[in-house]
N, C-alpha and C positions, 0 to 999 in steps of 0.2 A: 812252332809249326812252320813248315815250308810248303810251297806250292810249286810243282813241276809241270810246265806246260809245253808239251811237244806240239810244234806248229809249223814244221818245215815244208809240208806239202803245199803245192801251188794251187790245187783245186781245179783240175782240168775240166770237171763237169760244170763249173760255173763260168767258163769262158764265154764271152770275151772280157768279163769284168776282172778276172784274175790274171790277165795278161800283163797288167800294169800294177795291180794291187794284190798281195797275197790274200787268200780267202779269209784267214782269221782277222784281217783288218778291214773287211767289208763292213760298212756301218749297218747296224740294226737299231732302229729307233734312235738314231743319232750318235751311237757309240759303236766302235769296232766290236766285232763278235768276241774277240779275246778279252777285251776290257769288261764287257758284260759278264763273261764267264768268271773271271777272277773276282770281280766285285761281288757276285752272287756267293762265291765260296767264302770269301772273307766275312761277308755279312752273317753267315750261318755257322762259322767256326767258333767254338768256345775258346780255343787257345789263340793267343796273338800270333799273327802271321809275320814272321821275321824276314822271310826272303821269298821272292817269286822269281823262278828261273825259267826263262823262255828259250826253247830250243828251236832255232830258225834256220832257214836257208840263206842264200845271198839276197837279203832284203834291203840292204843299203843302210848307211849310218843314220839317216834321218829316222827310219823305222825303228832302229835299235834304241835311239834316244827317246823316241815316243813311248816305247815299251817300258823303258826304265822309269819314265815319268808316271806311267800308269801304276807301277809298283810303289813308287815313292808317294803318290797320292793316296795310297792305302796304308801308308806307314811302314812299308817294307823295303828292303833292299832289292833292287832289280838286277838280275844277272842274265847275261846273254851267252848262249852256247850254240854250236853249229852242227847240223847234220848235213853232210855233203852228198850223201846218196841214200835213197829209201831202202833200208834193209830190215824193216819191221819195227814193231812197237817196242820190243825189248832193246833193240839197238838205239832207237830214238831216245828212250829214257836214259840210257847209259851215256849219251852224249853230255849229260849234265852230271857226270860221275862225282865231281868235287862237292856237289850240293846234296848228294844222296846220303843223308844221315839224320837221325832223330825221327820225329813224327813228320810224315809226308802226306800230302794230297797230290796225286797225279791226275791231271785233267787234260785230256786231248781236246784241242781247240777246234773241234768239228761240229759240236752241237751245243745248244743251250738247254737248260733244264730247270725244273722246279721239283725239289725232292725233300723228303724227310732226312735231315742231315744229323740226326741223333746218332752219336757214336756209341757202339756197344763196348763198354769198358772192359768186358771179359774177352773180347775178340782181339786177335792180332791184326785184323784188317777188315775193312768193309768194302764190298764191291757193289756199286749201284747198277741195278738191272731193271729191265722193263719187258713185259711179255710182248712178243711180236708174232705176226702171222707167218713170216718166212724166216726162221732162224738160221738157214744155211749160209747167209751172208755175214753172220756175226760170230764172235766168241760167245759161248753160252755157259751157264752153270747148272749143275744138278745139286739139289739140297736134300737133307734128311728131314725127319719129322720135326726136329728141334729148330730148323732153319739154318743149320750149319752147312756150308758148302762142301759137297763131297767130291765133285769133279769139275774140272775146267776143260772145255772142248772148243777148239778153234774151228769155226766154220764147218760144222758137221754135215756130211753128205746125206746121212740118214738121221731121222729124228732122234734127238737125245733129250732136248729140253727146249721150251719156247721162251726161256728167260735170257734175253740178250744183254750182254755187258755193254753199257752205254759209253764207257770211256772215262768214268770218274772212279777213283780208287783212294782209299785211306790205308796207310801202313803205320803201325805203331813203331816199327823198327826199320827205318830206312837203310841202316847198315846191312841188315840181313837181306833186304831186297837187292841192294847193290851187289852183294857177294853172289847171289843166285843168278843175277843177270850176267855178271862177269863170267860165271861158269858156262853159261850158254855160249857166249862169244869165244871163250878160250877153247871150247871143245867143238865149235862149229855145229852146234845143235840147232837145226832149223826145222820149221814146220811149213810146208808149202812154199819152200824156198826162202823163208825169212825167219829172223829171230823174233819169236813171239813171247809177249809178256805172259800169256796163259801157261806156257811151259814152265816159266819161273814160279808162277803161282802154284802150279801142281807140285813142283819140287818142294816149295816151302810148306805146303799142306802135308806132304809125305814126311816131312821132318818135324811135324808137330804143330805147325801154325794153324790156328782156327780162324776161318774166314766166315763172315756172315754177309748177307745181302742187304742193301738199303733200298727203301721204297722210292720210286720215281713217280711223281704225279704228272709231270709234263716233260716230254722229250721232244725237242724241236730241232729239226735238221736244217742245215744250210748247204746242202750238197749241190743243188742246181737252182736255176732261176725261179721256178715255180715254188719250191718249198722255202726258198729264202724269202720271197715276197710274203708267203703265208706266215713264216716265223716272225717277220717284221710286224705284221698285223697283230699277232698274238702277244708279242712282247709289248707293243704299244698299249694293248688292253690291260696287261698286268701292271704296267708302271705309270699309267696316266694319273693315278692318285698319289704317287710317290715322287714324281719328277715334274718340273715345269717344262712341258713339252713344246709350248709355243713361245719363242723368245720375244721379249719386249723390244728387242732390236730388229725384229722383222717388220717389213712394211706390208700391210694388208689393206688393199683398197678395193671397195665395191666387190667384195668376194665373200663366199661362204666357206667356213672351215667346219667340217663335220668330224667330231672327235670319234676315236682317238687319232691324233695326227702329231707328228713332230715337225716343227718349222724352225729352222736354225737362224741364228743371228745373221743379219745381212740379206736374208732371203726377201724377195719382192714378189708378192702375189697380187695381180690386178685382174679384175673382171673375170674371176675364175671360181670354180667350185672344187674344193679339195677335200678328199676324205669320203668315207672313213678309211683308216688303216694306211695312211700315206706318210712317208718320211721325205722331207725336202731339206737338202743340205745347205751349207754356208754359201751365201752370195748367189744362190740360184734364183733365176727370174722365171716366173710362170705368168703368162698373159693369155687371156681369152681361151681358157682351157678348162676341161673337166677331168679330174684324175681321182681314181680310187684304187686301193690295193696296189701300192707301188712304192718303189724306192728311187728317188732322184738324188744323186750325190751333189758334190760341190761345184760351184762356178758354171753351172749349165744354164741353157736358155730353152724354155719350152713355150711354144706359141701355137694358138689355133689347133689345139690337140684334144682328143678324147682318148684317154688312156686307162687301161685296167690291167691288172696282173703283169706289171711291167717293171723293168729295171733300166735305169739310165745312169751312166757313169759320170765321171768328172769332166768338166769343160766340154760337154757335148751340146750340140744344137739339134733341136727337133722341131720341125714344122711340117705337119702333114695330117693325113686322115687315117693313119694306122691306129689300131686300137689295142694291140698287144705286142709289145716290143721288148727287146733286150739288146741295148747298144752300149758299147764300152766307151772308155775315155777318149776324148778328142774326136768322137764321131760326129758326122753331120748328116741329117736327113731333112732336106728343105724343099 
């Protein structure tokens, strides 16, 4: 089994945090989004994952090495591919062309999920979906009475279905997928100006592939500050019984920690009330403050603050009476 992870987008809706850190590397409950994504998939895959291929932009050598370490930590080979321009989902996957063979899970690093990952052995592929109120912003599927997918439609202007594709796919035959994606590129077949995976899926279906849908219990977005903070809180709640969220190497003095919270090694919490649903990064210092529902990244300093629904980046300084903030790396509010 291989996992293909397209993650080249910078995440403009999550600025200023993504001006210096790509969105899939923003920490959620102490781990980058993409790390939590692939860990969750490996955990529920019946087959051994041999390779994890990351499709990135110009993220720098340090990021590339960190991604390879994530794969190696899961017992897989880490591969790096590049997408130089955003030309659609099909184009993004094809940037990892040499790795498109055998059984594949394709997972776009935009969201986190909790899902029934049981694979239908009779199906050629599984597409994980969730019902949404406004399907016009998503690719959607239509199904027959047996649960087999009959149509794939990209961002329908008129109602077709409310079952949105969340960005997680399983393919029994990665070589077939690769050939169909290549056909789209070779013939310049675009939908709404881009090369769309849904077009390849429709072609595969028309050639006899049977696709079913997987059940998604939780679908958590990280598209902007508000939903990222919400997702951080939900993930903390899911993993608090599975992970040691408060490091023994953190210093906590005269403070109250209300679970669930993630407190990283080297963090210093003094005369403060932290939580619930807060993540505090490595070597960050919080003094005389009350914080709930927030993400504070590494090497930052927070003092005399009352914060909620907030994100603070790396190496930031915050000292003030603001209550809802979103400040990026190296910022100072004093």
